C-alpha positions in Angstrom: -0.1 0.0 0.1 1.3 3.4 -0.9 2.1 6.1 1.5 -0.7 8.2 0.2 -3.3 5.5 0.8 -2.1 4.9 4.3 -2.4 8.6 5.1 -5.7 8.8 3.5 -7.0 5.6 5.5 -5.6 7.2 8.8 -7.5 10.4 8.0 -10.5 8.4 7.4 -10.3 6.6 10.6 -9.7 9.8 12.5 -12.8 11.3 10.9 -14.9 8.4 11.7 -13.7 8.5 15.2 -14.3 12.1 15.7 -17.8 11.7 14.2 -18.5 8.7 16.4 -17.3 10.7 19.6 -19.5 13.7 18.5 -22.5 11.4 18.1 -21.9 10.0 21.6 -21.5 13.2 23.1 -24.6 14.7 21.5 -26.6 11.5 22.4 -25.3 11.7 26.2 -26.3 15.4 26.3 -29.6 14.7 25.0 -30.2 11.9 27.5 -29.1 14.1 30.3 -31.5 16.9 29.3 -34.3 14.3 29.1 -33.4 13.1 32.4 -33.1 16.7 33.9 -36.5 17.4 32.3 -38.2 14.4 33.9 -36.6 15.2 37.2 -37.8 18.8 37.0 -41.3 17.7 36.2 -41.4 15.3 39.0 -40.2 18.1 41.2 -43.0 20.4 39.9 -45.7 17.7 40.5 -44.4 16.9 43.9 -44.4 20.7 44.8 -47.8 21.3 43.4 -49.5 18.3 45.2 -47.6 19.1 48.5 -48.7 22.7 48.7 -52.3 21.7 47.8 -52.3 19.0 50.6 -50.9 21.6 53.0 -53.7 24.0 52.0 -56.5 21.4 52.5 -54.9 20.2 55.8 -54.8 23.8 57.2 -57.9 25.4 56.0 -60.3 22.4 56.5 -61.9 23.1 53.1 -60.9 24.1 49.5 -62.6 27.5 49.8 -60.0 30.1 48.8 -57.8 27.8 47.1 -57.7 29.6 43.6 -54.9 32.0 44.5 -52.7 29.2 45.6 -53.3 27.5 42.3 -52.6 30.6 40.3 -49.2 31.2 42.2 -48.1 27.5 41.6 -49.1 27.9 38.0 -47.0 31.0 37.6 -44.0 29.8 39.7 -43.8 26.3 38.0 -45.0 27.2 34.4 -47.6 24.6 34.5 -51.4 24.8 33.6 -53.1 23.5 36.6 -56.8 22.5 36.8 -58.1 21.5 40.3 -61.4 19.7 40.7 -62.9 17.3 43.3 -63.4 13.7 42.5 -67.1 14.6 41.7 -65.6 16.8 39.1 -66.7 20.1 40.8 -64.1 22.6 39.4 -62.5 24.7 42.0 -59.7 26.4 40.1 -58.2 26.6 36.5 -55.1 28.5 36.1 -55.9 29.3 32.5 -59.1 31.1 33.7 -57.2 32.6 36.6 -54.8 34.2 34.1 -57.7 35.5 32.1 -57.4 33.0 29.0 -59.9 30.6 27.7 -59.3 27.2 29.4 -57.4 24.9 27.1 -58.2 21.3 26.7 -56.5 19.3 29.6 -53.7 17.0 29.1 -54.5 13.2 28.4 -52.2 12.3 31.4 -54.1 10.8 34.4 -55.0 13.3 37.1 -52.8 13.3 40.2 -54.8 12.7 43.3 -54.4 15.0 46.5 -55.9 13.7 49.7 -55.9 16.3 52.4 -56.5 14.0 55.2 -53.9 14.1 58.1 -51.2 11.5 58.4 -52.0 10.1 61.9 -49.3 9.6 64.4 -51.5 8.1 67.0 -50.5 4.6 66.0 -46.8 4.9 66.1 -45.4 2.4 68.8 -48.4 2.6 71.0 -49.8 -0.2 73.3 -53.2 -1.4 72.1 -55.1 0.4 75.0 -53.2 3.6 74.3 -53.9 3.2 70.6 -57.6 3.3 71.2 -57.6 6.2 73.5 -55.2 8.2 71.1 -57.6 7.5 68.3 -60.6 8.8 70.2 -58.6 12.1 71.1 -57.4 12.3 67.5 -60.9 12.1 66.1 -62.2 15.0 68.4 -59.1 17.1 67.7 -59.3 16.8 63.8 -63.0 17.5 63.9 -62.6 20.5 65.9 -59.6 21.7 64.1 -61.2 21.3 60.7 -64.3 23.0 61.6 -62.5 26.0 63.3 -60.1 26.4 60.3 -63.1 26.2 57.8 -64.8 29.0 59.7 -61.8 31.0 59.8 -61.4 30.6 56.0 -64.7 31.7 55.3 -64.5 34.7 57.6 -61.4 35.8 55.5 -59.0 35.3 58.6 -55.4 34.5 58.0 -54.3 31.1 59.5 -51.4 28.6 59.8 -51.5 25.1 60.8 -48.9 22.5 61.7 -49.2 18.9 63.0 -49.5 18.3 66.6 -48.3 15.4 68.5 -51.0 13.3 67.1 -50.6 14.4 63.5 -53.8 16.7 63.7 -53.7 20.2 62.5 -52.8 22.9 65.2 -54.6 25.9 63.7 -53.4 29.4 64.8 -54.6 32.9 63.6 -54.0 36.5 64.8 -57.6 37.3 64.3 -60.2 35.1 65.6 -63.7 36.3 64.5 -66.4 35.9 67.4 -68.4 33.3 65.2 -65.5 30.9 65.0 -64.7 30.3 68.7 -62.9 26.9 69.4 -65.2 24.1 70.8 -64.9 24.1 74.7 -66.0 20.6 75.2 -66.8 17.4 73.3 -70.4 16.6 72.2 -71.2 13.7 74.7 -73.3 11.7 72.2 -70.7 12.0 69.4 -67.7 11.2 71.8 -69.6 8.0 72.9 -70.0 6.9 69.3 -66.4 7.6 68.7 -65.3 5.6 71.7 -67.6 2.6 70.9 -66.3 2.4 67.4 -62.6 2.6 68.4 -63.1 0.2 71.3 -64.6 -2.3 69.0 -61.2 -2.7 67.2 -59.7 -4.3 70.4 -61.3 -7.6 69.5 -60.4 -7.6 65.9 -57.2 -8.5 64.0 -54.9 -5.8 62.6 -55.8 -3.3 65.4 -53.9 -0.6 63.7 -55.8 -0.9 60.4 -59.0 -1.1 62.2 -58.3 2.1 64.2 -57.0 4.0 61.2 -60.3 3.1 59.2 -62.3 4.1 62.3 -60.5 7.6 62.3 -61.1 8.2 58.6 -64.8 7.1 58.8 -65.6 9.2 62.0 -63.9 12.3 60.6 -65.4 11.7 56.8 -68.0 14.6 57.3 -65.6 17.4 58.0 -62.7 16.2 55.8 -62.4 18.2 52.5 -63.0 16.0 49.3 -60.0 14.6 47.5 -58.7 16.5 44.6 -58.0 15.6 40.9 -55.3 17.8 39.7 -54.5 17.8 36.0 -51.3 19.4 34.7 -50.5 20.5 31.3 -52.4 21.0 28.0 -53.5 18.3 25.3 -51.1 17.9 22.5 -48.3 20.0 24.2 -45.2 18.9 26.0 -45.6 18.3 29.7 
């Protein structure tokens, strides 16, 4: 083989290697961008659902949630449509921004459950677990009604989980119509106690007590949300 052919072959080999390296780097960069985009999307979804859960947990209702939805849409760049499981529309970021609501994404909705995450079953003896369940039912029922009243009255409020995982509601302005309950309703308290005590004779005590808690507080718990993000035929 002549010198010229050897040089030409070497140049072709170098060119092929450079092309392959460029293609590999391009593919690697594209994959990284896709991963970063997916991660950012998951972070946005997590932030949106976490803040909506916190709102329902603190306020005892979804009244007044629209400004939170609008703010989350502006800060994340996501179109957000929030409705109850019965498809009662609560807020749509398109409408809040003054535009005609666009068709929603075909992605399944994300569910947001505003119920508290009970702490009354963590490492408790059976008898203590029953007692703490009864106390937690009263605390959650009272806190949720109090928070819902404050929200309807336009009062600013904050809430954080207490030792039982129930909302501890605070406000700087307490309207007279939103006084905290001074004592338990005797009949309701007896029904709570009867339902929780019945769990002592059943298997899977913790599951039974958790079910009793959710059933006995169902009347005051805000409904679960269906949160739809994005727009049909557009990148999410």
